[in-house]
Phi, psi and omega in degrees: 000126178211175176219157178235118180282131178236034184265100181284140181305318180299326178292318178298314180298315180297318180295317178298316180296322180292340176269004178082017181264144174283150181233157170212159179304321180294318180293319178299315178296324178295319178294317178299316179299318179299314180295320178298321177295318177300317179299314182298309184285334178292339175292332183262319183224128180288097185275331190237346187082358180267151174249121180268356179279175177286145178295145178292139179269000000 
């Protein structure tokens, strides 16, 4: 069981700014790390109710 993060830093930064949040390279990397941890642990325990996998066809 593994996951592959496909979360690009520019997308995270753009999303944060569109929500009115200030960004810095360190903060963007922290958000990416947080999402990667959620993805990893969500494979074992459904923490969020979200599915990070591809939708079934």
